[in-house]
N, C-alpha and C positions, 0 to 999 in steps of 0.2 A: 612545475608547469603541467597542466593537464594535457594529455596527448590529443584529446578530441577538440581542443580549442584552436581555432584557426589564428594565424598570425595577423595582428592589427598593425604593428609598427615593426619595421625591420631596418636597422641602421647598420651599415657595412663599411668598415674602415674609414670612418668619417674623421676628417681633420678640419680644423677651422683656425684661420689666422686673420688678424686685422692689421691693416697698414696705418701707421701713424707717421706722417711725412715719409721719410726714406726707411723707417724702421718697420720691420714685420714682427708682430707680436703673436706668437702661437698661443691658442687657448685650449683646443682639443686635439689629442694625438691618437689617431687610428682607433677611434671608439667603435665598437660593435655591440649591438644590443637587440634582442628580440622580445617584443611585448605581445603576449597573446590577447585576443579579444576578451574583454571583461576583466582584465587585470587592474589592480590598483597598485601602482609603483611609486615609491617615494625615492627621491634623489637627495642624498645628503652630502655634505663636504664643506670645507672652509670657504670663506668669501674669496672670490677670484679663482675658484677651482673649475669653473666652466659650467655650473649647473644651469644657470639661466640661459647661456648660449645653447646648450643641448636642448633645453625646452623650446627655445625659439626656432631651432632647426626642425624639431618635430612638428611644430605648429605652422611651419611655412612662413614664419616672420623673417627668417634669415636663411641664407643658403650656405651649404658647406663649401670649403675651399677644395676639398677632394672627398671622394666616397659617395655613397648613395643613401638617401633617406626615402624609404617606401612606406607609405601610410595607406592602409586599406587597399593594397594592391597597386597604388599609384606612386610612381617616382616623382615626387613633388619638385625635385631639383631640376627636372627637365621642362617644367612649365614656364611660360612667359609671365610677366608681372600681372597682366590683367586676368589670365586664366587662374593664376595662383590666388589672387584676391577673391575670385568667385569660389574657388575650392575652399579657402579659409572660411568664408562666410556661411557655408553650409555644412562644413565638416568639423570645425573646431570651436569649442567653447572656452573662452579665456576667463580665468579668475586671478586677480592681482592682489598684492598685499594692501594697496591703498585704495581699493575699490574702483577708482576711476569713473565715479559717477559724475554726471553733469549737474551742478548745484541748481541750475535754473529749470531743471526738468523734474517732474514728479517721479515717484518710484515707477508708476505705470509707463510713463514716457521714456525713462531710462531703459526699461526692459524691452520696450517696443522698438528701440533703435535698430537692432540687427535685422528686424523683420522688414524694415523700410527698404532694404536692399533686395527683398524677395518679391515674388509676384502675388503675394497674398493681398486680398482686399481688406478693407478696414474691419469688417466683421470677423474674418478669419484671424486677423492680427489680434483682435480683442480676445477671442477665445484662447489663443496661444498664451498671451500675456497673463490673463486671469488665471489660467491653469498653472503657469510657472510660479506666479506669486502665491497661489494657494499651496503649492507644493513646498515652498520654503517657509510657510507659516505666516505670510504677510498679506493674506487676502483682505485684511481690514486696514491696510496701510497704503493702498494703491495711490491715493491722492496726496500723500505726504511727500515733502521735499527732503533731500538728504539731511539738511540741517535739523530737521524734526525727528530724525532717527538716531538710535544709538549706533556705535561702531559695528556691533554684532548684526543689527538690522540692516545697516548699509551693506555689509558683506553678503547678507542673504539676498538683497536686491541684486548685487553683482552676480550671485550664483544663478538667480532667476534669469538674468540677462544672458548668462553663459549657456543655459539649457533651453532657452525659448525657441531656438531653431532646431531642436532635437539633434545636436551634433553627434558625429561618430566618436570623437574623443574630447575629453576635458583636460586642459592643461592648467595647473594651478601653481602660481609662483608665490611662495610664502603666504598662503591664504589665511593663516592665523597669526602672522607676524606682528600685526598691529592691534591685536585683541587681548583682553584680559583672559584669564584661565577658563572662567565659566563660558564666555562667549566663544572661545577657541574650541572648547569641547562640544558646544552646540553645532558649530560649523563643521567639525570633523564628523559628527554623527550624521549630518546632512549629506556630506560627501559619501560616507559609508552607505547611506540609503540609495543614493544615486547609483552607486556601483552595484549593490546587492539586488535592489528591486528593479532598476531600470537598465541594468547590465552595461552601464557606461564604463568605457575604458578610461582610466584616470592616471595621468602622470603629474606628480606633485613634487615641487622643490620645497624643502623645509629645513630649517635649523632646529626645529622643536622635536625632541625625541618622543614626546607624548603624541604628537601628530603622526610621526613616522610609524609608531606602533599600530596605528589603524590600517596601515597599508598591508597588502598581502606580501609584498616584496620590497626590501630596502636595498639600494645600491649606493655605493659611495664614489664620489669623484675626488681625486686628489691630483693637483697639478695637471689637469686635463686628461687623466687616465681613469678608466672606469673599472671598479671591482665590486664584488659582492659583499 
């Protein structure tokens, strides 16, 4: 970790448990993690090890049972729900395994969705959406619907949607998990570009060793405990 890079994500003694009826199910145990600005971190581990839970805590989708999650200097665990929702919309770009595109909307409209929560006027939104779709190589597919696109193209639309608000961090949950090898390679090259050229801090959960190789740092979760 370069000494001159400031800390983007700081997780301190975070534990997370879920309640199911009277049963308490522990998922994360006293996890601590520091991610510098501009890092590309891959989280690996078996199913049920807590990878997605940790990702959701970083993204402010979930809250820790104990411990602190500080992102870009803000303790997000201390926010109320409405403040946290506003924080997420401007600070976090989400990329999911199954794209989560709305089939009734075009590529353009899917990418525009996060901007509808901002104060941008229609012209400003158009500029942002077109720039994001050009960046992912889909400037000529703006009016296409998801069913008219390949899986790799759908994931590119999802990435354009994730970056259209110029987020502080990008969280990616198995971004290549539903793609063939060639498409997966293209998606990872795109994430590398976002990290190298646009200095985006990326935290990615993956089972794929080829995808993990593209990250700067790989950490492993096993039974809720984090190790290098």
